[in-house]
C-alpha positions as CSV (number, residue, x, y, z in Angstrom):
1,M,-23.1,86.9,20.9
2,R,-25.8,85.4,18.9
3,C,-26.4,86.4,15.3
4,E,-29.7,88.2,16.1
5,E,-27.9,90.2,18.9
6,C,-25.4,91.3,16.3
7,I,-28.2,92.3,13.9
8,D,-30.0,94.2,16.7
9,L,-26.7,96.1,17.5
10,L,-26.4,97.1,13.9
11,L,-30.0,98.2,13.6
12,S,-30.0,100.1,16.8
13,R,-27.0,102.4,16.1
14,R,-28.0,106.0,15.6
15,S,-26.0,109.2,14.9
16,I,-25.8,111.0,18.2
17,R,-25.4,114.7,18.0
18,R,-26.1,115.7,21.6
19,F,-23.9,114.5,24.4
20,A,-24.1,114.5,28.2
21,R,-21.4,116.5,29.9
22,E,-19.7,113.4,31.2
23,A,-16.1,112.1,30.7
24,V,-15.4,108.9,28.9
25,S,-12.5,106.9,30.2
26,D,-9.3,106.6,28.2
27,D,-9.6,102.8,28.4
28,L,-13.0,102.9,26.6
29,I,-11.6,105.3,23.9
30,C,-8.6,103.0,23.4
31,R,-11.0,100.0,23.1
32,I,-13.1,101.5,20.3
33,V,-10.0,102.8,18.4
34,D,-8.5,99.3,18.7
35,V,-11.6,97.8,17.2
36,A,-11.4,100.4,14.3
37,R,-7.9,99.1,13.5
38,Y,-9.4,95.8,12.5
39,A,-11.5,97.3,9.7
40,P,-10.9,95.8,6.2
41,S,-8.5,97.6,3.9
42,A,-7.2,96.9,0.4
43,K,-4.3,94.5,0.6
44,N,-4.5,94.9,4.4
45,S,-2.7,98.2,4.0
46,Q,-4.3,99.7,7.1
47,P,-3.6,103.3,5.9
48,W,-5.2,105.0,8.9
49,E,-4.1,106.9,11.9
50,F,-6.4,108.1,14.7
51,I,-6.0,111.3,16.6
52,V,-7.9,111.5,19.9
53,V,-8.8,115.1,20.8
54,K,-9.9,115.9,24.3
55,D,-8.7,119.5,24.6
56,P,-11.8,121.8,24.6
57,E,-10.0,124.5,22.6
58,L,-9.1,122.1,19.8
59,K,-12.5,120.6,19.8
60,S,-14.0,124.0,19.5
61,R,-11.8,124.8,16.5
62,L,-12.8,121.5,14.9
63,A,-16.5,122.2,15.6
64,D,-16.1,125.5,13.6
65,I,-15.0,123.8,10.4
66,H,-18.5,123.8,9.1
67,P,-22.1,124.1,10.5
68,H,-22.7,120.4,10.8
69,A,-19.5,119.9,12.9
70,Q,-21.1,121.5,16.0
71,P,-21.5,118.1,17.9
72,I,-17.7,118.0,18.4
73,R,-18.0,120.9,20.8
74,Q,-19.9,119.1,23.5
75,A,-18.6,115.5,22.8
76,A,-16.2,114.0,25.4
77,V,-13.7,113.4,22.6
78,A,-13.3,113.9,18.9
79,I,-11.4,111.1,17.0
80,A,-9.9,112.2,13.7
81,V,-9.4,109.4,11.1
82,I,-6.4,110.3,9.1
83,C,-5.4,108.5,5.9
84,D,-2.1,107.9,4.3
85,P,-2.6,107.7,0.5
86,A,0.9,106.4,0.0
87,R,-0.1,103.2,1.8
88,S,-3.2,102.6,-0.3
89,P,-3.1,104.9,-3.3
90,T,-6.3,103.7,-5.0
91,S,-8.6,103.0,-2.1
92,Y,-7.4,105.0,1.0
93,M,-10.7,106.9,1.2
94,L,-12.7,103.7,1.2
95,D,-10.3,102.0,3.6
96,C,-10.6,104.9,6.1
97,A,-14.3,105.0,5.7
98,N,-14.4,101.3,6.7
99,A,-12.3,102.2,9.8
100,T,-14.7,105.1,10.6
101,T,-17.7,102.7,10.4
102,H,-15.9,100.3,12.7
103,L,-15.3,103.2,15.1
104,L,-19.0,104.1,15.1
105,L,-20.1,100.6,15.7
106,A,-17.6,99.9,18.5
107,A,-18.7,103.1,20.2
108,H,-22.3,102.0,20.1
109,A,-21.4,98.5,21.3
110,V,-19.8,99.9,24.5
111,G,-22.8,102.2,25.2
112,L,-21.3,105.4,23.8
113,G,-22.9,107.7,21.2
114,A,-21.1,109.0,18.1
115,V,-21.6,110.9,14.9
116,W,-19.5,111.0,11.7
117,I,-18.4,114.5,10.8
118,Q,-17.2,114.5,7.2
119,T,-14.0,116.4,6.4
120,P,-13.3,116.2,2.7
121,R,-14.4,119.8,2.1
122,N,-12.2,121.0,5.0
123,I,-9.0,119.0,4.6
124,D,-6.6,121.9,4.8
125,E,-8.3,123.4,7.8
126,V,-8.3,120.1,9.7
127,R,-4.7,119.6,8.8
128,R,-3.8,123.0,10.3
129,I,-5.8,122.5,13.5
130,L,-4.4,119.0,14.1
131,K,-0.9,119.5,12.6
132,V,-1.4,116.8,10.1
133,P,1.3,116.7,7.3
134,E,0.2,117.5,3.8
135,S,1.0,113.9,2.7
136,K,-2.0,112.7,4.8
137,V,-5.7,113.2,4.4
138,P,-8.2,113.7,7.2
139,V,-11.2,111.6,6.1
140,A,-13.5,112.0,9.1
141,I,-13.9,113.2,12.6
142,V,-16.0,111.2,14.9
143,A,-17.6,113.0,17.9
144,V,-17.9,110.5,20.8
145,G,-19.5,110.7,24.2
146,R,-22.3,109.7,26.5
147,P,-25.6,110.1,24.5
148,A,-28.0,112.8,25.6
149,E,-30.6,111.9,23.0
150,S,-32.3,108.7,21.6
151,P,-33.1,109.4,17.9
152,K,-35.8,107.2,16.4
153,P,-35.0,105.3,13.2
154,F,-36.1,106.6,9.9
155,Q,-38.4,104.4,7.8
156,V,-36.2,103.3,5.0
157,L,-37.9,102.0,1.9
158,F,-36.1,99.8,-0.6
159,T,-37.0,97.5,-3.5
160,F,-35.5,94.4,-4.9
161,R,-34.7,94.3,-8.6
162,D,-34.2,91.1,-10.5
163,F,-31.8,91.7,-13.4
């Protein structure tokens, strides 16, 4: 892949919140999770685990954790990114955020849509639903599926400062 193709991939990724009612193969899900495993982490600690949720009842319970989690309900799968603070005590949240970003980019690269559902305000609830031990922290849930929308990019303004 050429450099410009990589840049185009990065610039064309959007948060997808509406999904087609279409299955996604386990092979494709395994592929994007495998890419997420290659995310950078402090001291290569790799403090993440991924829980792939396909069960409609579990997805529905996850979709109810807060109003902005609704895309989980119609996604083909929800992938929870779970962090182990013992493996990376000072940077586990950042490490797992990196893995989540890799997951989003990998989904886009294979033609899937995805959206990051934040979980820090619902840690205990997500732990209960997914049976995650108290020693681990759910950092994100990524709703993944075939896109049923094509959001346009926002115009982002920025300035350079010379210090």
